C-alpha positions in Angstrom: 35.0 18.8 -73.6 33.4 18.6 -70.1 34.3 20.0 -66.7 33.7 17.7 -63.8 33.4 19.3 -60.3 33.3 16.9 -57.4 32.7 17.9 -53.8 34.0 15.1 -51.6 35.2 14.3 -48.1 38.6 16.0 -47.6 40.1 12.7 -46.3 39.2 11.0 -49.6 40.9 13.5 -51.9 44.3 11.8 -52.0 42.8 8.4 -52.8 40.6 9.9 -55.6 43.4 11.9 -57.1 45.7 8.8 -57.2 43.0 6.8 -58.9 42.5 9.6 -61.5 46.2 9.7 -62.2 46.3 5.9 -62.6 43.4 6.3 -65.1 45.4 8.8 -67.1 44.0 12.2 -66.0 46.8 14.7 -66.3 45.5 17.6 -64.4 43.3 18.0 -61.3 42.6 21.2 -59.4 42.2 20.6 -55.7 40.5 23.2 -53.5 40.1 23.0 -49.7 36.6 24.1 -48.8 33.9 24.0 -46.1 30.5 22.5 -46.9 27.3 23.7 -45.3 23.9 22.1 -45.8 22.7 18.8 -47.1 26.2 17.6 -47.9 27.4 18.0 -44.3 27.7 14.8 -42.3 25.9 15.6 -39.0 28.1 13.2 -37.0 31.4 14.7 -38.2 30.4 18.3 -38.6 31.9 21.1 -36.4 30.6 24.5 -35.4 32.4 27.4 -37.0 32.7 30.9 -35.6 33.2 32.2 -39.2 30.0 30.5 -40.5 28.0 30.3 -37.3 26.6 27.0 -38.7 27.8 23.4 -38.9 30.2 22.7 -41.6 32.3 19.7 -42.9 35.8 19.8 -44.3 35.4 19.0 -47.9 37.6 19.0 -51.0 36.5 20.4 -54.4 38.1 18.6 -57.4 38.0 20.0 -60.8 38.9 18.1 -64.0 38.4 19.0 -67.6 38.4 16.0 -70.1 37.1 15.0 -73.5 33.5 13.9 -73.7 34.5 10.3 -74.3 36.1 10.0 -70.8 33.5 11.8 -68.7 31.6 8.7 -67.5 34.8 6.8 -66.6 36.2 9.8 -64.7 32.9 10.3 -62.8 32.8 6.6 -61.9 36.4 6.7 -60.6 35.6 9.7 -58.4 32.3 8.1 -57.2 33.9 4.8 -56.4 36.9 6.2 -54.6 35.0 8.9 -52.7 32.3 6.5 -51.5 31.9 5.6 -47.8 28.1 5.0 -47.7 27.6 7.7 -45.1 25.6 10.9 -45.5 27.9 13.6 -46.7 29.9 11.6 -49.3 29.5 14.5 -51.7 28.2 15.3 -55.1 29.6 15.4 -58.7 28.5 18.0 -61.4 29.4 17.8 -65.1 29.2 20.9 -67.3 30.1 21.7 -70.9 33.4 23.5 -71.7 33.2 25.7 -74.8 36.8 26.6 -75.2 40.2 25.7 -73.6 43.4 27.6 -74.4 46.8 26.6 -73.0 48.5 29.9 -72.0 52.1 28.8 -72.6 51.6 27.1 -76.1 48.4 28.7 -77.4 46.9 25.2 -78.0 43.2 25.3 -78.4 40.5 22.8 -77.5 41.4 19.2 -76.5 45.0 19.9 -77.5 45.1 22.3 -74.5 44.3 19.4 -72.1 
């Protein structure tokens, strides 16, 4: 299993999630976040009193899937999050050693 973390423009989150659902992804975690640094789009960044730096509104998506679907899930995210402008985001893929469904006790891919 793999965990896919994608940091994308917040205004693209709904489009990306809808495309993932159409592909068959059953669960996505969506986190509202602020991005600072190379990911920030200088033309659409704002100053924050909390951060005292420029930031961009971003969304963090997390998906866990079997290895066989990783490349397709990554491509769906990349395609739907793309604008061609600086600050489109980044996708990371990491291994998942164990998944356990709390309600049923299912382990591994059965927990997905």
